[in-house]
N, C-alpha and C positions, 0 to 999 in steps of 0.2 A: 475560379469562383470561390469567394470566401464563404464561410459557414452561414452568414446571415442571408446572402443572396441565394444560396442553395436551398435554404429553408423556404424562402418565398417562392422559389421556382416549384418546389414540391407542393406547396399550398395551392399554387395556380393549377398544377397538373391534377390535383385532387378534384377540382371542379369540372374538369373536362368530361368525365362520364355523366355528370349531372346535365351539362350542356347538351350532350348527344341525346340523352334520354328525354329531356324536355322538348328538344326539337322534334324528335320522332313522335312524341305525344301530341304536339300541336298539329303535325301533319296528319295524323290518323284521326284524332278526335275532333279537330276543328276544320279539317280539310284545307289547311293553308298550304300554299306552295313552299318549296324548300327555302327560298329566299326570305319570305315573310316569316316562316317558322323560325329560321335561324336568327333573324333580327329580334324577334320577340324573346327568344331564348337567351340571346346575348344580354338583353336588358335585364331579364329576370335573374340570370345567374351572375352576371357581372356586378349588379347592384348588391346582391347578397354577399358576394365575395369581398367587395370593397368595404362594405359595412362590417364584414367579418374581420378585416384588418384592424378596424377600430376596436373590436372586441379584444383582439390580441393585446393591444396597447392598454386597454382598460384592465385586463387581468394583471398587468404589471403594477398598476397603481392600487388596485383593490386586491390585496394578497389573500391567498387561502388561509383562513384563520386556524389557529391552534385551539381556540375556544370561542365562545360567544357566536355560535352559528346563526342565531335567530336574525341578528341585524344583517349578517352576510346574505342570508336567504332573501330577506326583504329587498336588499339592494339588487340582487341578481334578478328578482322578479320584475323590478322596475326597469332595469336595463334591458331585459328580454322584451318587455312591452314596448320600450322605446325603439329597440331594434326592429321589431315586427312592424310597428307603425311607420318607421322610416322606410322600410323596404316596400311596404304597401304604397306609401306616398310616391316613391320612385316609379313604381309600375303605373300608378294612376297618371302621373305627369307624362309618361311616355305615351299612354293611350290618348291623353288629352291632345298632345301634339300631333298624333297620328290620325285619330279618327274623330276628334272634336268632342265638345261637351254634350251635344245632343245624343250622339251614339253611346257615350258613357252612361248618360242618364237612362237610356233605354235598356241598358244591361246592368243587372245587379250582381253578376257573377264575381266581379272584382272585389266587391265589398262583402262577399260571403265570409262567414266565420272561419272557413277552412284556411283561407290565406293568412289570417292572423295567427291561427294555431300552428300553421306551418312555420311561420316566422319564429314563434316561441321554440319550436322543436329544433330549428336550424341554429338558433342562438345557443340552445342547450348543448348541441353537438360541438359547436365551435368553442364555446367557453369551457366545456368539459375537457376537450383535447388540449386547449391552451393551458388550463390549470394543471393537467397531468404532466405536460412538458415542463412547465415552470417548477412544479414541485419536484419532479425527477431531477431537473437541472440543479435546484438548490441542494438536494440530497447529495448529488455528485460533488458539488462544490464543497459541501461540509465534509464529505469523505476525503476529498483531495486535501482540504485544509488540515483535517485531522492527520492524514498520512504525512503531510509536510511537517506538521508539528511533531509527530512521532519521530520522523527522520531527523529533525533538528535536535530533538531531545536525545535520541540515540547517538547522534554525532557528538553532542556535548559530553555524554557519558563515556563515549569511546575515547574522547580526548582526555577525560579524567583517567580512564583506564590506561591509556598510553602513558600518562604521567605517573601512573602507579608502578612503573619500573622504579620503585619508590626510593626515596632518599636514603633510608636505612640500608637497603640493598646496595645502592651505589657506594655509600660510605664504607660498608663492610667489605665490598669488593676492592675498593682502592686501598683500604687498610691491609687487606690480605696480600695484595700485590706488592705493597710497600714492604711488608715483612718478608716476602719471598725474594725481593731484589738482591739481598745480600747472601742468603743461604742457598737459593736455587734460581739463578737468573734465567735459565731456559724455561722453567715452568712459569716464571713471572712474565716472560715475553709471550708465551702461549696464552696466559690469562688476559694480558692486555689485548691480544688479537681477538679473543672471544668477546671481550668487553666492547671493543670497537665494532665488532659484527652485530652485537645486540643493539647498540645505539644506531647503527646504520639501518637495521631492519625497521626500527620504530620510526626514525626520522624519514626514511624513504617512503614508508607507508603513508605518513602524514603529508609529505611533499607532493606525492603523486595522487593523493586522495584515494588511495587504494584500499578498498574494504574487503577484497577477497584475494586469497593467495592459495597456492597448492598446499596440500597436506604435507608434502615434502619440505616446502619452505617453512611452514609453521613448526614442523618437527625439528628442523635445523635450528631454528630460533630457540626452541625449548631445550634442545641438547646443549647449546651454548650456555643457556641460563643455568641448567643443572650442573654443568661442568664447573662453573664459577661457584655455585653453592657447595659443590663437593670440596673445593679448596678450603672452604670454611668449616664444613661439617666432617670432612674426611670419610672414614669408614662407616660413620653413622648414617650416611645416606646411600642407599642402594637403589638402583634403577633397573627395572626389567621392561623390555619392549616386546610387544607381541603385535607386529605390524604386518598386515597383508600388503605385499608389495604392489598389488594391482590397485590399491587404494591411494597410492602416493600422488597420483595426478588429479585426484578429486579436489575441487575448489571448496574452500571453507572460509568463513569470515576471519580476517586477520585478528591476532591476539585472542583466539578462542581458547587455546589450551594453556598458555602460560599462566594466566590468573588462577586457573584451577590447580595447576601444579604448585604454584606459589602458596596457595591456600593450604594444600596438603603439607608442604614443608613447614609452614608456620604453625599449624595445629597438631600435626601427627609426628613430625620428625624432630624439629628443634627442641621442643620441651622435654623429650625423653633422652635419658642418658645413653640408652642403647640404640637410639635412632630408629630406623625402620626402612621399609621398602615402598617405593612408588612404582606402580605398574601402569604402563601406557599401552593401550591396545587400539587397533584400528582394523576393521573388517568390512567387507562388502556383503550385504545380504539383499539379493534381488536388486532393486534399484535404490537401495538406501546405504548410506555410509554410517557405520556404528563406531563411535569413539568412546573409549572407556579410560578414565583416570581413577585408579584405586590406590588406597594406602592401607597399611596394616596397623594403623594407630589405634588409640583408645575408643574411637567412635563416640556416639552421643545418642540421645533420645531423638528420634526422627522428627517428632512434632515440634520440639524446641528448635531444631535446625532450620525448619521452614520459616519460623518467625524471626530468626536471627541471622539470616544469610547476609554476608558482607557484600560490598560493592562488586567484587569480581564475579561471584556466583549469580548475584541478582542481575547484573548487566548481561552476563552470559546467557541466562535464561531469556531475558527480554529480547536480546538481539536474535536469538535462534527462533523464538516463537513469532517475532514480528516479521523476520525475513522469510520464514517458511511456515506460514499459518496452516494449521491442521496437519502438516506433515513433519514439522520440526518439533522435537521433544527433548526436554532437558530434565533428567530425573536424578535425584540424590537418594542413595540408599545407605542407611547406617543403623547401627544399634550399639549399645554399650559393649565395648570389647571386640567389636567386629569391624572397626575401621570405617572409612568412607569410600563409597563408589559413586562416581559421577558418570552418567551415561548420556551421551548426546546422539540423537538420531536426526539425520538430515538427508536431503536428496543427494544421490551420487552424481553430481555434475562434474564432468571431466574437462580438463584443459586440453585443447588440441595440441599445443606445443608447450612442453613443460620448460619453465625457466627456474630450475630448482635452486633454492638457497642452500649453499653448502656449509657444513660445519664439521669441526673435528669431533670424533666419537667421544662419548662420555666415558670418563674413567682415566 
């Protein structure tokens, strides 16, 4: 049963208690036998329910307004009156066919005001529920559309981020390997293997539309990246790892760490003649994974950093906070002379079977 028919089935079931109650009322108050009371109740309830289906379709054409409520209220009052009169006409027609005009004229109960007011009340209930369902449905559609748009935007930015295994890094790497080929062929061969592993990681993630990897896989990718950068920077680049081994099977968004590490090399290591140290940490705290990337560079004024964050940090923050709302946190701590510390907090979701990306150790 599809969603539409399930909805109409629930609508019909909602009238069953009314049918039972009105049948009982006719038997007790009017002294009708069960058959007669059930027949009268069916006409009374079925006509109200069928006219209610018209209300459902009317609420689709006359949408709940964002403003100008006065015309909407006038329209609803007119529709409620039409509903009540149509319901009353259905009941009168049934009585006309069953007991005749003379009997109807001798009884004024059908034409009492309570029947008309009951019709207005029933219309209000049906229209209110209809509008509530429609408004809720539209809100869900808007949220779903916003989520799809956000996912598409994040996917586009992730593609840009993947493309940011940027040309100058690729050029520098190839230039370094070319220089090594004659004086140190073994190191050049290892560098080419690392370079191939880097490209495989990025291309495989794109080909498989893989947006999550284990921390071990991401660290392997970062280690290969750092090893290639060390060929260029030499002793100017020092790397310290403080990794909780239990955290290695945690799942994180792919390309989470490398853009932050690249940012640290670009701003804290390369510009300084003496280079510096990058510290990469990972630890489990209760049900959270804490990732830290820190450097001992010159640092900056924190307020200025927030306004000038590059693509890597900005996309990293957006991906984390979008994927893990309320529980994902991306913080940057810095001060002049104190370096940069980027801390990522996300849920510690574990992979059942680890498919660890392997990489040669840095150094």
